[in-house]
C-alpha positions in Angstrom: 265.0 168.3 76.8 262.7 165.6 75.5 259.8 167.8 74.5 256.6 166.1 73.4 253.7 168.3 72.2 250.0 167.8 71.5 248.4 170.7 69.7 244.8 171.5 68.9 243.2 174.9 68.2 241.8 174.9 71.7 244.6 173.3 73.7 248.3 172.8 73.6 249.8 170.3 76.1 253.4 169.3 76.4 255.7 167.4 78.6 259.5 168.0 78.9 262.4 167.5 81.2 264.0 170.6 82.8 267.5 170.6 84.2 269.3 173.2 86.2 272.5 173.4 88.3 273.0 174.9 91.7 276.4 175.7 93.2 279.8 174.9 91.8 282.8 172.7 92.4 282.2 170.1 95.1 279.0 171.8 96.0 277.6 171.6 92.5 274.2 169.8 92.3 272.2 169.1 89.1 268.4 168.9 89.4 266.1 167.3 86.9 262.4 167.6 86.9 259.6 166.6 84.4 257.1 169.3 83.7 253.7 169.3 82.0 252.8 172.6 80.3 249.2 173.4 79.3 248.2 176.4 77.2 244.6 177.3 76.5 243.1 180.7 75.7 240.1 179.7 77.8 242.2 179.7 81.0 241.1 183.0 82.7 243.1 182.6 85.9 245.2 184.7 88.3 249.0 184.6 88.4 250.2 182.4 91.2 252.7 179.8 92.3 251.9 176.8 94.5 254.3 174.3 96.0 254.4 171.8 98.9 255.4 173.5 102.1 258.8 172.8 103.6 258.2 173.3 107.3 261.6 174.6 108.5 262.5 176.8 105.5 259.0 178.3 105.2 258.8 179.1 108.9 262.0 181.1 108.5 260.6 182.8 105.4 257.5 183.7 107.4 259.6 185.3 110.1 261.2 187.4 107.3 257.8 188.6 106.1 257.5 186.2 103.1 253.9 185.2 103.7 251.9 182.7 101.7 248.2 182.8 101.1 246.4 180.7 103.7 242.7 179.7 103.9 241.3 179.6 107.4 238.4 177.5 106.1 240.7 174.9 104.7 243.6 174.3 107.2 244.7 171.0 105.4 245.5 173.0 102.3 247.2 175.8 104.2 249.4 173.3 106.1 250.4 171.4 103.0 251.1 174.2 100.5 252.8 177.6 100.0 250.7 179.7 97.7 252.1 183.0 96.5 250.6 185.6 94.2 250.9 189.3 93.4 247.1 189.1 92.9 246.0 188.0 96.3 242.4 188.9 96.1 241.9 187.2 92.7 243.9 184.2 93.8 241.8 183.8 97.0 238.6 184.1 94.9 239.9 181.6 92.4 240.8 178.9 95.0 237.3 177.9 96.0 236.6 174.8 98.2 236.6 172.4 95.1 240.0 173.5 94.0 241.4 173.5 97.6 240.1 170.0 98.0 241.7 168.9 94.7 245.1 170.1 95.8 244.7 168.7 99.3 244.3 165.3 97.7 247.5 165.8 95.7 250.0 167.1 98.3 253.1 166.7 96.2 252.1 169.0 93.3 253.9 172.1 92.3 252.0 174.4 90.1 252.6 177.8 88.3 249.6 179.4 86.9 249.4 182.3 84.4 246.5 183.6 82.3 246.2 181.2 79.5 248.7 178.6 80.8 250.1 176.6 83.6 253.0 174.4 84.5 252.6 171.2 86.6 255.4 169.3 88.2 256.7 167.6 91.4 259.7 169.3 92.9 262.9 167.4 92.2 261.1 164.6 90.4 261.8 163.3 86.9 259.3 160.9 85.3 260.8 157.7 84.0 260.8 158.0 80.2 258.9 154.7 79.9 255.8 155.5 77.8 253.2 154.4 80.4 254.8 156.6 83.1 254.8 159.6 80.7 251.1 158.9 79.8 250.2 158.8 83.5 252.1 162.1 84.2 250.5 163.8 81.2 247.1 162.5 82.4 247.7 164.1 85.8 248.3 167.4 84.1 245.1 166.9 82.1 243.2 166.1 85.4 244.4 169.4 86.8 243.2 171.2 83.6 239.8 169.6 84.2 239.7 170.7 87.8 240.5 174.3 86.7 237.8 174.2 84.0 235.3 172.9 86.6 236.3 175.8 88.8 235.7 178.3 86.0 232.3 176.9 85.4 231.4 177.4 89.1 232.2 181.1 88.8 
């Protein structure tokens, strides 16, 4: 819902609201989240998902063998986030100190990265449709794009 797009030959950015329902009957819950999507052919990045760690649920997942990628050299990041990828080596190489620092300073970010694109959102959070709030949220997505571009330049 509420899709807004900005399109140039080098970059496509959009913001939209996503809604999904979990459960049914009295247990039915509707979740709404605002999402920034960025597409650029210059994003040469690994497939990965990043989200804030939920201590209790993630500790149970770890016991069941569902491990996330941790960085011994950056314990703040590893405590704050769950990072998963089917390309662990590429993901570890991509998340250098600069990028780990960036995410550590933004502990509520959720992020899905694919070659050529990424999604940025805060779990369970919808942005107020007032234009200034939307501009700020879109600016956060652009800031993340800049951090990724800086990372690519360091390679």
